[in-house]
C-alpha positions in Angstrom: -6.0 8.8 12.4 -8.7 11.0 14.0 -12.1 11.9 12.1 -12.1 15.6 11.2 -10.8 16.8 7.9 -13.0 15.7 4.7 -11.2 13.5 2.2 -9.6 15.5 -0.6 -9.7 14.2 -4.3 -6.1 14.9 -5.5 -2.9 14.8 -3.7 0.4 16.4 -4.1 2.5 13.8 -2.4 2.0 10.0 -1.1 3.4 9.1 2.4 3.9 5.4 3.0 4.4 4.1 6.3 5.4 0.2 6.2 4.6 -2.3 8.6 2.7 -5.5 9.1 -1.3 -5.5 9.8 -2.6 -6.9 13.1 -2.2 -6.9 16.6 0.7 -9.2 16.9 2.8 -6.7 15.0 1.8 -3.6 16.6 4.4 -1.5 18.4 7.1 -3.7 16.8 10.3 -2.3 15.2 9.3 -3.4 11.8 6.1 -1.4 12.2 7.6 2.1 12.9 6.3 3.4 9.5 2.9 2.7 10.7 3.3 4.6 13.8 5.0 7.4 12.0 1.8 7.7 9.5 -0.4 7.2 12.4 1.2 10.5 14.3 0.9 12.5 11.1 -2.7 11.7 10.7 -3.3 12.5 14.5 -1.3 16.0 14.3 -2.9 17.2 11.2 -6.6 15.8 11.6 -6.8 13.4 8.7 -9.8 11.7 7.9 -10.4 8.2 9.3 -8.3 5.8 7.2 -10.4 3.8 4.9 -9.6 0.4 3.0 -7.8 1.2 -0.2 -5.2 0.3 -2.6 -4.6 -3.0 -0.5 -3.9 -0.8 2.6 -5.5 1.8 4.8 -5.7 5.0 3.0 -6.3 8.7 4.1 -6.0 12.1 3.0 -5.7 15.5 4.1 -3.3 18.6 4.4 0.3 19.0 5.6 2.4 22.2 5.2 -0.2 23.5 2.9 0.0 20.6 0.6 -2.7 18.1 -0.2 -1.3 14.7 1.1 -2.2 11.1 0.8 -1.1 8.8 3.3 -1.0 4.9 3.1 -0.3 1.7 5.3 -0.1 -1.4 3.2 -2.0 -4.1 4.6 -0.4 -6.8 2.3 2.4 -7.6 4.8 5.7 -6.3 4.4 7.0 -8.6 1.8 4.2 -7.5 -0.8 4.2 -3.8 0.2 4.8 -2.9 -3.5 1.4 -3.9 -4.7 -0.4 -1.5 -2.5 2.2 1.4 -3.0 2.1 0.9 -6.8 -1.7 0.8 -6.8 -1.8 4.1 -4.9 0.7 5.9 -7.0 -0.8 4.8 -10.0 -4.3 6.0 -8.9 -2.8 9.3 -7.7 -1.0 9.8 -10.9 2.3 10.8 -9.0 5.9 10.9 -10.0 8.2 8.8 -8.0 9.9 12.0 -6.5 6.5 12.9 -4.7 6.6 9.5 -3.0 8.1 9.1 0.5 8.5 5.7 2.2 8.9 5.7 5.8 10.6 2.5 7.2 12.6 0.7 9.7 16.4 0.6 9.2 18.7 -1.7 11.3 21.9 0.0 10.4 21.2 3.3 11.7 21.4 3.5 15.7 18.0 3.8 17.5 16.7 7.4 17.0 18.9 8.4 14.0 16.9 9.3 11.0 18.2 9.7 7.2 16.3 11.1 4.4 17.4 9.7 1.0 16.4 10.4 -2.7 16.6 6.8 -3.6 19.2 3.7 -3.0 19.2 0.0 -2.5 16.9 -2.0 -0.2 19.5 -2.7 2.5 17.9 -6.2 2.8 14.5 -4.5 3.7 11.8 -6.9 2.3 9.3 -4.1 1.9 11.8 -1.7 -0.1 12.6 -4.8 -2.3 8.9 -5.4 -2.9 8.4 -1.6 -3.8 11.5 -1.3 -6.0 10.6 -4.5 -7.9 7.3 -3.1 -9.1 8.0 0.8 -9.3 12.0 1.1 -9.6 14.3 2.6 -6.9 13.9 6.4 -7.6 11.5 7.0 -4.7 12.2 9.0 -1.7 12.9 7.2 1.5 13.0 8.2 5.5 15.1 5.4 7.2 14.2 5.3 11.0 16.9 3.8 12.8 15.9 0.9 15.3 19.5 -0.6 15.7 20.4 -4.0 14.9 21.1 -7.4 16.9 24.6 -8.6 17.6 24.1 -11.3 15.2 24.0 -11.1 11.4 22.1 -14.4 11.1 19.1 -13.7 8.9 16.8 -15.5 11.5 18.1 -13.4 14.2 17.6 -10.3 12.6 13.9 -11.4 11.4 13.2 -12.2 14.8 14.8 -8.7 16.2 12.6 -6.4 13.7 9.5 -8.4 14.5 9.9 -7.8 18.4 8.7 -4.9 20.4 11.0 -1.9 21.1 13.3 -2.6 23.9 13.5 1.2 24.6 11.1 2.9 26.9 7.7 4.1 25.5 8.8 7.7 26.0 11.9 6.9 23.9 9.9 5.3 21.0 7.2 8.4 21.1 10.1 11.0 21.0 11.5 8.8 17.8 8.1 8.7 16.1 7.5 12.3 16.7 10.8 13.6 15.3 10.3 11.0 12.2 6.9 12.8 11.8 8.8 16.2 11.9 11.0 15.1 9.2 8.0 14.0 6.8 6.8 17.5 7.5 9.9 19.2 6.7 10.1 17.0 3.2 6.8 18.2 2.3 7.5 21.7 3.1 11.1 22.1 2.0 11.8 19.4 -0.5 14.3 16.5 -0.2 17.5 18.4 -0.2 16.8 21.1 2.4 14.9 18.7 4.7 17.9 16.2 4.2 20.3 18.8 5.3 18.4 19.4 8.5 17.5 15.9 9.2 20.2 13.7 8.3 23.2 13.2 10.8 26.6 14.8 9.7 29.1 12.8 7.8 
């Protein structure tokens, strides 16, 4: 996140990008949430992320709102600790939290905004829901799924780099960042009408 805007003290919303810290996990499917938050920070000139709430934390403005963004560095399975700490510090209700994460049950490139729901087997969501409940908003970013449903195969798949081209991944990340902006500007219902595939 580029160093431009000065940090703000209060935030109207918290956007969380899920992923795993460290070079081995960069640009993997499981880290698409990190990529989206990084893109939003680049677009809107957020202050450089600092350590906070067991993650990398930055604040700035998007769509006229004071926004906090968080990349938990607890590893995916413990993301809830980081998210719960940030939410508590910001004193925000659950409907002002948007979690951006990979979703294997959507084809690559599909996006879906939802106001709540289950974890779909996603360990990051399981961790968050276990600590704060399920009534937070999510942006599910489709990364497709492997042919096998074997848990070990699925785990290897999401922890592997994208098979798609760099340009395709950049387009996906850009459209996901657009969706976050719509959520901040229009709210869940109108943003979901624009972002979600029909049916």
